[in-house]
KOLTIBA-118028 format. One record per residue: residue in three letters; x, y, z of N, C-alpha, C in turn. Coordinates in steps of 0.2 Angstrom, whole numbers, padded with zeros to 4 digits, always signed. Last residue first. Example, Ala and Ser with C-alpha at 12.3 -4.5 7.8 and 13.67 -1.06 7.14 Angstrom:
<kolzas>
SER+0064-0011+0035+0068-0005+0036+0064+0000+0039
ALA+0066-0028+0039+0062-0022+0039+0066-0016+0039
</kolzas>
This chain:
<kolzas>
ALA+0004-0147+0055-0001-0146+0058-0004-0150+0067
PRO+0019-0143+0052+0015-0152+0052+0007-0147+0056
GLN+0027-0130+0045+0028-0134+0051+0021-0140+0052
VAL+0032-0136+0028+0029-0133+0032+0028-0135+0039
ALA+0039-0140+0017+0044-0134+0020+0039-0130+0023
PRO+0036-0159+0009+0033-0149+0011+0037-0148+0017
GLU+0044-0166-0002+0045-0166+0005+0042-0158+0007
HIS+0047-0169-0014+0040-0168-0013+0040-0166-0006
ALA+0062-0171-0016+0060-0164-0021+0051-0165-0019
TRP+0061-0182-0009+0063-0177-0005+0062-0171-0008
ASP+0063-0193-0018+0056-0191-0012+0057-0186-0008
PRO+0067-0188-0035+0068-0190-0028+0062-0187-0022
LEU+0056-0187-0050+0058-0185-0045+0060-0188-0038
ALA+0056-0200-0063+0053-0199-0054+0058-0193-0054
GLN+0056-0194-0081+0058-0196-0074+0056-0194-0067
GLY+0050-0186-0093+0046-0193-0089+0050-0197-0081
THR+0055-0174-0095+0058-0180-0096+0054-0188-0095
ALA+0052-0166-0085+0047-0164-0092+0051-0170-0097
LEU+0057-0171-0073+0051-0171-0074+0049-0171-0080
LEU+0070-0164-0078+0070-0172-0076+0062-0174-0077
GLY+0068-0150-0077+0069-0153-0084+0069-0162-0082
GLY+0065-0149-0065+0060-0147-0069+0062-0152-0077
LEU+0079-0150-0060+0075-0153-0057+0066-0155-0061
ARG+0086-0140-0066+0086-0147-0065+0082-0152-0065
GLY+0080-0131-0059+0078-0131-0068+0081-0137-0071
LEU+0084-0131-0047+0076-0131-0048+0076-0133-0055
GLU+0097-0129-0048+0093-0137-0046+0086-0138-0047
ASP+0098-0116-0051+0102-0121-0054+0097-0128-0053
SER+0090-0110-0042+0086-0108-0046+0090-0115-0053
ASN+0094-0107-0028+0092-0112-0028+0091-0115-0038
LYS+0093-0093-0027+0099-0094-0027+0099-0103-0028
ALA+0079-0089-0032+0086-0086-0035+0093-0091-0034
GLY+0071-0095-0022+0073-0098-0030+0078-0097-0034
ARG+0066-0091-0011+0075-0094-0008+0076-0097-0016
GLY+0051-0088-0012+0056-0085-0007+0065-0086-0008
CYS+0047-0099-0018+0045-0096-0011+0049-0091-0008
GLY+0046-0101-0032+0054-0103-0027+0053-0100-0020
ALA+0040-0107-0045+0037-0105-0036+0041-0106-0032
PHE+0040-0121-0055+0039-0114-0057+0037-0114-0045
ALA+0037-0130-0067+0043-0128-0062+0044-0120-0061
THR+0024-0141-0076+0026-0134-0073+0033-0135-0069
PHE+0020-0148-0090+0025-0150-0085+0026-0142-0081
VAL+0015-0158-0104+0015-0153-0101+0018-0153-0093
ASN+0011-0172-0108+0017-0169-0114+0017-0160-0109
ASP+0002-0179-0099+0008-0181-0104+0013-0179-0105
SER+0000-0165-0089-0003-0168-0094+0004-0173-0096
LEU+0005-0160-0080-0003-0158-0081-0007-0162-0086
ALA+0014-0162-0068+0012-0166-0074+0006-0164-0075
THR+0025-0149-0057+0018-0156-0059+0019-0156-0065
PHE+0033-0143-0046+0034-0147-0049+0028-0152-0051
ALA+0032-0131-0038+0028-0132-0040+0029-0138-0047
PRO+0044-0129-0023+0039-0127-0031+0036-0132-0034
ILE+0037-0127-0006+0039-0130-0011+0039-0126-0019
ASN+0026-0124+0004+0033-0119+0000+0038-0123-0001
ASP+0014-0131+0001+0018-0135+0003+0025-0131+0004
PRO+0006-0120-0006+0004-0124-0001+0008-0126+0003
THR+0017-0110-0014+0014-0116-0016+0011-0118-0008
PHE+0022-0093-0018+0020-0099-0014+0016-0104-0017
THR+0033-0081-0026+0027-0085-0027+0028-0092-0024
THR+0037-0062-0026+0038-0069-0023+0029-0074-0025
VAL+0042-0047-0036+0034-0053-0033+0039-0061-0030
CYS+0045-0032-0033+0048-0038-0034+0039-0042-0031
PRO+0052-0015-0032+0047-0018-0033+0049-0026-0035
LEU+0061-0007-0022+0063-0010-0030+0057-0015-0027
THR+0066+0011-0018+0063+0005-0018+0063+0003-0024
THR+0080+0018-0011+0076+0018-0019+0072+0013-0017
VAL+0090+0033-0004+0085+0028-0004+0081+0026-0011
SER+0104+0041-0003+0099+0039-0005+0095+0033-0005
ALA+0115+0039+0007+0115+0045+0002+0110+0044+0000
ILE+0122+0034+0022+0117+0032+0017+0116+0038+0013
ASP+0131+0028+0034+0132+0035+0028+0126+0033+0023
LEU+0129+0018+0050+0128+0020+0041+0129+0025+0037
THR+0129+0017+0062+0133+0020+0060+0134+0019+0051
PRO+0117+0007+0065+0117+0017+0067+0121+0020+0063
MET+0113-0008+0058+0117-0003+0056+0119+0005+0058
ARG+0098-0010+0067+0105-0015+0065+0112-0011+0059
ASP+0092+0003+0065+0094+0000+0071+0097-0005+0071
ARG+0090+0006+0050+0094+0010+0054+0096+0007+0059
LEU+0085-0008+0046+0092-0004+0042+0096+0001+0048
PHE+0071-0003+0053+0076-0009+0054+0081-0010+0052
GLY+0069+0011+0043+0069+0007+0053+0072+0004+0054
GLU+0068+0002+0032+0074+0008+0033+0073+0008+0042
ILE+0056-0004+0032+0062-0008+0032+0069-0005+0032
GLN+0047+0006+0033+0048+0001+0040+0053-0003+0039
ALA+0048+0013+0019+0049+0015+0028+0050+0009+0035
ALA+0043+0000+0012+0052+0005+0013+0054+0007+0019
VAL+0030+0000+0016+0035-0004+0017+0041-0003+0019
LYS+0028+0014+0011+0026+0012+0019+0031+0006+0020
PRO+0029+0013-0002+0032+0017+0004+0032+0018+0010
SER+0032-0002-0013+0028+0001-0007+0030+0007-0003
GLY+0034+0000-0030+0036-0002-0024+0034+0000-0018
GLY+0032+0006-0043+0041+0006-0039+0040+0002-0032
SER+0023+0001-0053+0024+0004-0047+0028+0008-0042
ARG+0026-0010-0060+0024-0002-0063+0025+0003-0055
TYR+0022-0019-0054+0030-0019-0058+0032-0010-0059
TRP+0008-0017-0052+0013-0018-0046+0022-0015-0047
ASP+0005-0018-0066+0001-0012-0060+0008-0012-0056
THR+0006-0031-0066+0009-0024-0072+0008-0021-0068
PHE-0001-0039-0060+0006-0038-0059+0010-0034-0064
ASP-0014-0035-0062-0011-0032-0056-0002-0034-0056
GLN-0014-0037-0076-0013-0034-0072-0012-0029-0066
PRO-0016-0054-0073-0009-0050-0075-0010-0043-0074
THR-0020-0056-0057-0023-0055-0063-0016-0054-0066
ASN-0016-0058-0043-0021-0063-0047-0020-0063-0055
LEU-0007-0053-0028-0011-0052-0034-0013-0058-0037
ALA-0009-0047-0013-0010-0054-0016-0010-0051-0024
VAL+0003-0042-0004-0004-0039-0004-0003-0046-0011
ASP+0008-0047+0014+0006-0050+0008-0002-0047+0004
VAL+0021-0038+0022+0012-0037+0020+0012-0041+0016
THR+0032-0041+0026+0029-0046+0030+0022-0042+0027
ASP+0049-0040+0017+0042-0036+0016+0037-0041+0021
GLY+0061-0040+0015+0060-0045+0022+0051-0041+0024
GLY+0078-0031+0013+0070-0034+0013+0068-0038+0018
MET+0091-0020+0005+0086-0024+0011+0079-0027+0009
LYS+0105-0018-0001+0099-0019-0003+0096-0023+0004
LEU+0116-0005-0003+0114-0011-0002+0107-0012-0001
TYR+0125+0001-0019+0120+0000-0016+0121-0009-0008
TYR+0134+0013-0027+0134+0006-0025+0129+0005-0020
LYS+0132+0016-0046+0131+0017-0037+0134+0009-0033
GLY+0130+0012-0057+0139+0011-0057+0137+0017-0047
ASP+0119+0005-0061+0122+0012-0065+0128+0014-0061
PRO+0120-0009-0062+0122-0006-0067+0123+0003-0066
TYR+0129-0007-0047+0124-0007-0047+0126-0006-0055
ARG+0140-0016-0032+0141-0008-0036+0131-0012-0044
ILE+0134-0018-0015+0135-0019-0022+0133-0014-0027
PRO+0135-0019+0002+0136-0015-0003+0140-0019-0009
PRO+0126-0035+0007+0133-0030+0009+0133-0025+0002
LEU+0110-0036+0009+0117-0038+0009+0121-0032+0008
LEU+0097-0043+0023+0102-0037+0023+0111-0042+0014
TYR+0083-0046+0029+0089-0050+0026+0093-0041+0024
PRO+0070-0055+0041+0071-0048+0037+0079-0051+0034
ASP+0058-0062+0043+0067-0063+0039+0070-0059+0039
GLU+0046-0067+0056+0050-0062+0053+0056-0064+0051
GLY+0042-0073+0068+0042-0078+0061+0045-0073+0054
ASN+0044-0073+0080+0038-0068+0077+0037-0070+0070
PRO+0058-0071+0084+0055-0076+0086+0046-0076+0083
LEU+0069-0068+0067+0064-0068+0071+0059-0071+0078
LEU+0083-0071+0060+0076-0073+0060+0075-0071+0067
VAL+0092-0060+0048+0090-0060+0056+0084-0065+0055
ILE+0104-0064+0038+0098-0062+0037+0096-0065+0044
LEU+0118-0055+0029+0113-0057+0032+0106-0058+0033
THR+0133-0058+0018+0125-0057+0019+0122-0058+0025
PRO+0145-0048+0027+0143-0055+0024+0136-0052+0023
MET+0159-0038+0024+0153-0041+0024+0148-0044+0022
ALA+0171-0030+0018+0171-0038+0021+0166-0040+0022
ALA+0170-0018+0014+0171-0024+0009+0172-0031+0011
LEU+0163-0007+0022+0161-0012+0021+0162-0019+0016
ARG+0174+0002+0015+0174+0000+0023+0169-0004+0027
GLN+0171+0002+0002+0177-0001+0004+0175+0000+0011
ALA+0154+0010+0004+0156+0004+0001+0165-0001+0004
GLU+0162+0022+0009+0156+0016+0013+0159+0011+0012
ALA+0169+0026-0004+0172+0025+0002+0169+0021+0007
LYS+0156+0026-0012+0162+0021-0012+0165+0021-0007
SER+0140+0027-0003+0149+0032-0004+0153+0027-0008
VAL+0125+0019-0004+0132+0022+0000+0137+0025-0006
GLU+0109+0020-0006+0116+0021-0007+0119+0022-0003
PHE+0100+0005-0002+0101+0011+0000+0108+0012-0003
LEU+0085+0001-0009+0089+0000-0010+0093+0006-0008
VAL+0070-0014-0003+0074-0005-0004+0083-0006-0004
ALA+0055-0022-0009+0065-0021-0006+0066-0012-0007
THR+0042-0027-0009+0045-0022-0008+0053-0023-0005
ARG+0031-0038-0016+0037-0040-0013+0037-0034-0015
ALA+0015-0047-0020+0019-0040-0019+0024-0040-0014
PHE+0013-0065-0020+0013-0059-0017+0019-0052-0019
ALA+0006-0077-0027+0010-0072-0028+0010-0068-0024
GLN-0002-0094-0022+0000-0090-0022+0005-0084-0023
PHE-0008-0108-0029-0001-0105-0029-0005-0098-0029
PRO-0013-0124-0035-0015-0119-0032-0007-0115-0029
ILE-0017-0129-0052-0011-0129-0047-0013-0123-0043
ALA-0028-0124-0061-0025-0131-0062-0019-0133-0054
ASP-0034-0112-0065-0033-0114-0059-0029-0122-0056
GLY-0021-0108-0076-0028-0107-0075-0027-0108-0067
THR-0009-0110-0084-0012-0115-0080-0021-0114-0079
LEU-0006-0097-0091-0004-0103-0096-0010-0110-0092
SER-0009-0086-0082-0012-0087-0088-0011-0091-0091
ARG-0002-0093-0071-0009-0094-0070-0012-0093-0074
THR+0014-0089-0072+0011-0095-0072+0001-0098-0073
PHE+0016-0076-0066+0012-0076-0073+0012-0084-0073
GLY+0026-0079-0056+0022-0079-0055+0014-0078-0060
GLY+0035-0093-0067+0035-0089-0062+0028-0088-0059
THR+0035-0100-0078+0034-0093-0079+0034-0090-0072
ALA+0038-0112-0084+0043-0109-0079+0042-0105-0080
ILE+0033-0127-0091+0032-0120-0090+0034-0119-0082
LEU+0039-0136-0103+0041-0136-0098+0036-0129-0096
ALA+0032-0148-0116+0033-0141-0113+0033-0140-0106
ARG+0035-0160-0128+0033-0158-0124+0034-0150-0121
ASP+0037-0160-0142+0034-0164-0141+0032-0163-0133
ALA+0033-0142-0153+0037-0148-0149+0035-0154-0148
GLN+0029-0129-0162+0029-0135-0161+0034-0140-0156
VAL+0026-0113-0160+0032-0116-0158+0029-0123-0156
THR+0020-0099-0167+0018-0103-0165+0027-0109-0165
GLY+0018-0078-0168+0019-0086-0173+0018-0092-0167
ASN+0022-0068-0160+0024-0068-0164+0024-0076-0168
GLY+0015-0071-0147+0016-0066-0149+0017-0065-0154
LEU+0013-0090-0146+0018-0085-0147+0015-0078-0149
ARG+0005-0107-0143+0006-0099-0146+0010-0094-0143
LEU+0014-0121-0144+0016-0114-0140+0012-0109-0146
THR+0009-0138-0144+0011-0131-0150+0011-0125-0145
VAL+0015-0154-0143+0011-0148-0140+0012-0143-0144
GLY+0010-0170-0145+0013-0166-0143+0012-0158-0143
ALA-0001-0180-0146+0006-0183-0149+0009-0177-0148
GLY-0008-0172-0138-0009-0178-0137-0003-0180-0139
THR-0010-0158-0140-0012-0160-0145-0013-0171-0142
ASP-0010-0145-0129-0008-0152-0132-0012-0157-0135
ASP-0006-0129-0134-0012-0132-0136-0006-0139-0134
ILE-0004-0115-0123+0001-0120-0123-0006-0126-0127
GLY+0001-0097-0126-0004-0101-0122-0004-0109-0126
GLN+0007-0087-0126+0002-0084-0123-0001-0090-0122
VAL+0025-0083-0121+0019-0087-0122+0013-0087-0120
VAL+0032-0071-0129+0029-0072-0124+0026-0078-0127
ASP+0050-0070-0136+0042-0069-0135+0039-0071-0129
ARG+0064-0072-0141+0064-0066-0137+0057-0069-0139
ILE+0070-0089-0141+0067-0085-0145+0063-0080-0140
LEU+0087-0098-0142+0081-0094-0137+0077-0090-0140
THR+0087-0115-0143+0088-0111-0147+0082-0105-0144
ALA+0102-0125-0138+0094-0121-0137+0095-0117-0142
GLY+0118-0130-0140+0114-0132-0146+0105-0129-0146
GLN+0125-0126-0131+0124-0133-0129+0120-0136-0136
ALA+0125-0110-0131+0131-0117-0134+0131-0121-0133
GLN+0112-0108-0127+0114-0107-0132+0118-0114-0137
ALA+0116-0111-0112+0114-0117-0115+0111-0118-0124
ALA+0126-0104-0109+0129-0108-0109+0121-0114-0113
THR+0117-0092-0109+0125-0092-0114+0126-0101-0115
LEU+0110-0094-0100+0105-0095-0108+0112-0096-0112
GLN+0116-0097-0090+0113-0103-0088+0110-0100-0100
ALA+0121-0083-0090+0125-0089-0088+0122-0095-0091
ARG+0112-0074-0089+0113-0073-0095+0117-0081-0095
VAL+0107-0079-0075+0102-0080-0078+0106-0080-0087
LEU+0116-0071-0068+0115-0081-0069+0113-0082-0074
ALA+0115-0058-0070+0120-0062-0072+0119-0071-0075
ARG+0102-0055-0063+0103-0056-0070+0108-0059-0073
PRO+0110-0060-0049+0102-0063-0054+0101-0063-0061
ASP+0123-0061-0043+0118-0057-0047+0114-0061-0051
ILE+0125-0068-0026+0123-0068-0032+0121-0062-0037
HIS+0135-0072-0011+0126-0067-0015+0129-0065-0024
GLY+0136-0079-0001+0139-0076-0002+0130-0072-0006
ALA+0147-0094+0000+0139-0093+0005+0142-0086+0000
ARG+0156-0106+0001+0150-0106-0004+0143-0104-0001
THR+0160-0100+0017+0164-0102+0012+0158-0105+0007
LYS+0155-0096+0030+0162-0091+0026+0165-0094+0020
GLU+0142-0093+0039+0147-0097+0033+0150-0093+0030
LEU+0139-0093+0054+0143-0088+0049+0145-0095+0044
PHE+0123-0089+0066+0128-0095+0061+0131-0090+0054
GLY+0125-0081+0081+0127-0082+0073+0127-0086+0069
ILE+0112-0078+0095+0118-0082+0090+0117-0079+0085
THR+0110-0066+0107+0108-0065+0099+0115-0073+0097
GLY+0110-0057+0120+0108-0067+0119+0106-0069+0112
PRO+0106-0040+0115+0110-0046+0118+0104-0054+0118
HIS+0104-0037+0098+0101-0037+0104+0106-0043+0108
PHE+0117-0029+0087+0115-0037+0089+0111-0035+0095
ARG+0123-0019+0073+0120-0020+0081+0118-0026+0083
PHE+0139-0020+0064+0132-0022+0066+0129-0021+0075
TYR+0152-0017+0065+0148-0011+0057+0140-0015+0061
PRO+0158-0025+0069+0156-0022+0072+0153-0015+0068
PHE+0160-0041+0067+0156-0038+0065+0152-0030+0068
ASP+0167-0046+0077+0169-0048+0070+0165-0045+0066
ARG+0164-0043+0090+0171-0041+0089+0172-0043+0080
ALA+0150-0045+0091+0153-0037+0092+0159-0037+0089
LEU+0149-0057+0090+0148-0055+0084+0149-0049+0085
GLU+0156-0061+0101+0161-0062+0096+0159-0059+0090
ALA+0149-0058+0110+0156-0053+0111+0157-0055+0104
ASP+0136-0065+0109+0138-0059+0109+0144-0054+0109
ARG+0145-0079+0097+0137-0076+0101+0140-0068+0101
LEU+0145-0090+0083+0146-0086+0086+0140-0082+0091
ILE+0151-0103+0073+0145-0101+0079+0147-0095+0083
ASP+0153-0105+0056+0156-0103+0064+0151-0101+0067
CYS+0151-0118+0047+0149-0114+0049+0153-0112+0057
PRO+0147-0133+0034+0155-0129+0040+0151-0120+0042
ILE+0137-0144+0036+0138-0137+0033+0143-0135+0037
ALA+0132-0156+0038+0138-0156+0038+0140-0148+0035
ASP+0118-0160+0038+0121-0161+0034+0128-0157+0032
ARG+0116-0159+0052+0113-0168+0047+0117-0166+0040
LEU+0122-0148+0055+0122-0156+0058+0123-0159+0055
ARG+0114-0140+0054+0120-0139+0050+0123-0144+0052
THR+0100-0144+0056+0103-0143+0049+0110-0143+0047
SER+0099-0139+0069+0099-0146+0065+0101-0149+0057
ASP+0101-0126+0067+0106-0129+0069+0106-0136+0069
LEU+0092-0121+0063+0096-0120+0059+0102-0125+0062
ARG+0082-0124+0072+0082-0130+0065+0086-0127+0062
GLN+0086-0115+0083+0087-0121+0082+0086-0128+0078
MET+0082-0103+0078+0088-0106+0078+0091-0114+0079
GLN+0068-0107+0079+0070-0106+0072+0077-0104+0074
VAL+0065-0107+0091+0065-0116+0087+0066-0112+0080
THR+0080-0100+0101+0072-0099+0099+0071-0104+0093
GLY+0089-0101+0106+0086-0104+0110+0080-0103+0106
ASP+0096-0086+0103+0098-0093+0104+0091-0092+0108
PRO+0089-0073+0091+0091-0074+0096+0090-0082+0098
GLY+0101-0074+0076+0092-0071+0081+0095-0072+0087
ALA+0106-0076+0061+0107-0075+0067+0101-0073+0068
MET+0120-0079+0048+0110-0079+0047+0109-0080+0056
LEU+0129-0074+0034+0127-0074+0045+0119-0075+0045
SER+0138-0080+0023+0133-0078+0025+0132-0078+0034
GLY+0153-0071+0011+0150-0077+0017+0142-0075+0016
VAL+0158-0067-0002+0158-0063+0004+0157-0066+0014
GLU+0158-0073-0016+0159-0076-0011+0160-0074-0004
THR+0148-0070-0028+0152-0067-0025+0154-0070-0019
PHE+0144-0073-0047+0142-0078-0038+0149-0071-0034
PHE+0145-0072-0058+0139-0069-0057+0138-0071-0047
PRO+0152-0071-0076+0153-0072-0067+0149-0070-0064
VAL+0154-0079-0088+0148-0076-0085+0149-0077-0078
GLY+0158-0091-0096+0161-0084-0095+0158-0079-0093
SER+0151-0104-0097+0148-0100-0099+0155-0091-0100
THR+0160-0110-0089+0157-0116-0095+0155-0106-0100
ALA+0164-0103-0077+0167-0106-0081+0166-0109-0089
GLU+0150-0101-0072+0155-0096-0072+0160-0098-0077
LEU+0147-0117-0069+0146-0114-0074+0148-0106-0076
ALA+0158-0120-0060+0158-0123-0066+0154-0120-0068
ARG+0153-0111-0049+0160-0110-0052+0160-0113-0059
TYR+0140-0118-0046+0141-0106-0049+0149-0109-0053
ARG+0139-0130-0042+0138-0129-0048+0143-0122-0051
ALA+0135-0129-0029+0141-0133-0030+0142-0134-0037
ILE+0125-0123-0026+0129-0120-0025+0136-0121-0029
SER+0114-0132-0031+0113-0126-0035+0123-0124-0033
ALA+0115-0142-0020+0117-0143-0025+0119-0136-0031
ARG+0113-0132-0009+0120-0136-0009+0122-0139-0014
SER+0099-0128-0012+0105-0124-0010+0111-0129-0011
VAL+0091-0142-0013+0094-0140-0017+0100-0133-0016
ARG+0094-0145+0001+0098-0149-0003+0096-0147-0010
SER+0088-0134+0008+0096-0135+0012+0098-0141+0004
TRP+0076-0138+0003+0079-0131+0004+0086-0132+0004
PHE+0072-0149+0008+0073-0147+0004+0077-0143+0000
THR+0074-0147+0023+0077-0153+0019+0076-0153+0013
TRP+0074-0133+0030+0071-0136+0030+0076-0141+0021
PRO+0085-0121+0037+0080-0128+0041+0075-0134+0036
ASP+0099-0118+0026+0092-0118+0027+0088-0125+0031
LEU+0114-0115+0020+0113-0115+0029+0105-0115+0026
GLN+0121-0110+0010+0119-0119+0011+0113-0119+0017
ARG+0116-0097+0000+0118-0099+0006+0117-0107+0007
THR+0115-0080-0008+0115-0088-0007+0120-0089-0002
ILE+0102-0065-0010+0109-0069-0004+0110-0077-0007
ARG+0106-0055-0023+0103-0059-0020+0105-0065-0017
GLY+0109-0042-0033+0110-0045-0027+0105-0049-0025
ALA+0104-0034-0046+0109-0037-0046+0112-0040-0040
ASP+0090-0038-0057+0090-0036-0050+0098-0039-0052
TYR+0076-0046-0062+0079-0037-0062+0082-0037-0059
HIS+0070-0057-0059+0076-0057-0057+0079-0051-0061
SER+0057-0056-0059+0059-0056-0054+0068-0055-0054
ALA+0048-0050-0074+0054-0056-0070+0055-0052-0064
PHE+0033-0048-0081+0039-0046-0080+0042-0052-0075
PRO+0024-0047-0098+0026-0049-0092+0030-0046-0091
GLY+0020-0029-0104+0019-0037-0104+0023-0041-0097
SER+0021-0017-0104+0013-0018-0103+0013-0026-0101
HIS+0032-0001-0099+0031-0011-0101+0024-0014-0099
THR+0032+0008-0092+0027+0010-0096+0027+0003-0101
THR+0041+0008-0082+0034+0011-0081+0031+0011-0085
ALA+0054-0001-0088+0046-0004-0083+0040+0000-0081
ASP+0061+0003-0102+0055+0005-0097+0050+0002-0094
ALA+0066-0011-0108+0069-0004-0105+0067-0001-0100
PRO+0062-0026-0099+0059-0022-0103+0065-0015-0102
GLU+0072-0039-0104+0070-0038-0098+0068-0030-0102
ASP+0064-0050-0116+0068-0048-0112+0067-0043-0110
PRO+0053-0065-0113+0054-0060-0115+0061-0055-0113
GLY+0054-0084-0120+0054-0076-0115+0054-0071-0119
ILE+0057-0100-0123+0054-0094-0124+0054-0091-0119
VAL+0067-0111-0127+0067-0109-0122+0064-0101-0125
THR+0072-0127-0136+0068-0121-0135+0067-0117-0131
VAL+0080-0141-0137+0078-0138-0135+0076-0132-0135
ARG+0083-0157-0138+0084-0153-0142+0077-0148-0136
HIS+0094-0167-0126+0087-0164-0129+0087-0159-0135
GLY+0104-0171-0118+0106-0170-0126+0098-0172-0130
ALA+0107-0166-0105+0105-0171-0105+0102-0175-0115
LEU+0111-0153-0109+0118-0156-0106+0113-0165-0109
THR+0100-0148-0111+0103-0148-0115+0109-0153-0117
LEU+0092-0149-0098+0090-0152-0106+0095-0152-0109
HIS+0102-0139-0091+0102-0147-0090+0100-0151-0097
ARG+0096-0128-0099+0103-0128-0098+0105-0139-0098
ALA+0085-0128-0094+0087-0125-0104+0091-0130-0104
ALA+0082-0126-0083+0080-0131-0084+0082-0132-0093
ALA+0089-0112-0082+0092-0117-0080+0090-0123-0085
ALA+0079-0104-0087+0085-0105-0092+0089-0110-0088
GLY+0068-0106-0079+0068-0107-0086+0074-0109-0089
ILE+0073-0102-0066+0072-0110-0067+0070-0110-0076
MET+0074-0088-0073+0082-0092-0066+0079-0098-0067
GLY+0068-0087-0088+0070-0084-0081+0074-0086-0076
ALA+0060-0089-0097+0068-0087-0101+0070-0085-0093
GLY+0046-0096-0102+0051-0093-0096+0059-0095-0097
ALA+0045-0114-0108+0041-0106-0108+0043-0103-0101
VAL+0053-0125-0116+0050-0122-0110+0050-0115-0109
ALA+0051-0137-0127+0049-0130-0127+0049-0128-0121
ILE+0060-0150-0132+0056-0147-0128+0056-0141-0129
HIS+0063-0164-0140+0061-0157-0143+0057-0156-0137
MET+0072-0182-0141+0065-0176-0139+0067-0170-0138
</kolzas>
């Protein structure tokens, strides 16, 4: 079967690899990263970054399963592709002891047998002297199969492996999909592609191909890069990633110093709580060109300085991103017809889980039923 994958980002690239492994002919279509985001007018992707948190622990069954499945394949994918992307520094999730959020994490830890060290006030202060935690904090530390990934490198690894297995990569934009019943025609910026079936994995830009067939929302997000010196980066070399779960539902996250393509070291922090909806292609373009929200960046910087008061920050840079959510807070694995399918919406967790999300999307596109847990909502019951 010839399957065309619209979207060469994290989920689309993973789907292409898994489909080729299953013996299918695959054409994956998506633009390369723009040379200059400030002048680019076409689609963007959210993997244009060097650091994303990865961890097994998650309070929801769906996300815990796809996390563990994806992470278990990281090293084999690195070996197959020759592209390293996973840094196993560990992950710490912390919050006030006894809250619903922390109780759910503990339930996940026990249910899925995820190895964790449980740390409280004195132990947190001992093991992480560079962090300041409020009294009454509990932390769950995953020392293995957790840390951070380079999403650019992960996509490159997926595409490298997929092409080595026979996939064709076309650097273009899918502008429309025509379902003839006997197959599909994908209209590109330069030409067309004929295939038996199509899998749409175009993230927040999906509405331009599906219209209003699938309910979802895309929100502008701002992350912040805090530059530190090489000496400061070395001081924090053992730092795990950090997510703080607050009773009000906020969950700011922090990555340790990572060397970015410009050769400088940055700690990345996010946790934007300002929901600015993006609806049209122009909304997305304007947002990515904007460089992010200075107001949100100031809030994030305040949180970081409270959490790491001794951090020596050399400069601060904003990083625009987009997060796509469905009503059920799980990806949209949907059959739009017998020949057109979707796999998109990472709901803020897509990067680390993208390998399994792509595999599930590939199963859907080949007519296979997904397991029941792949449709289990990750929202509080009404």
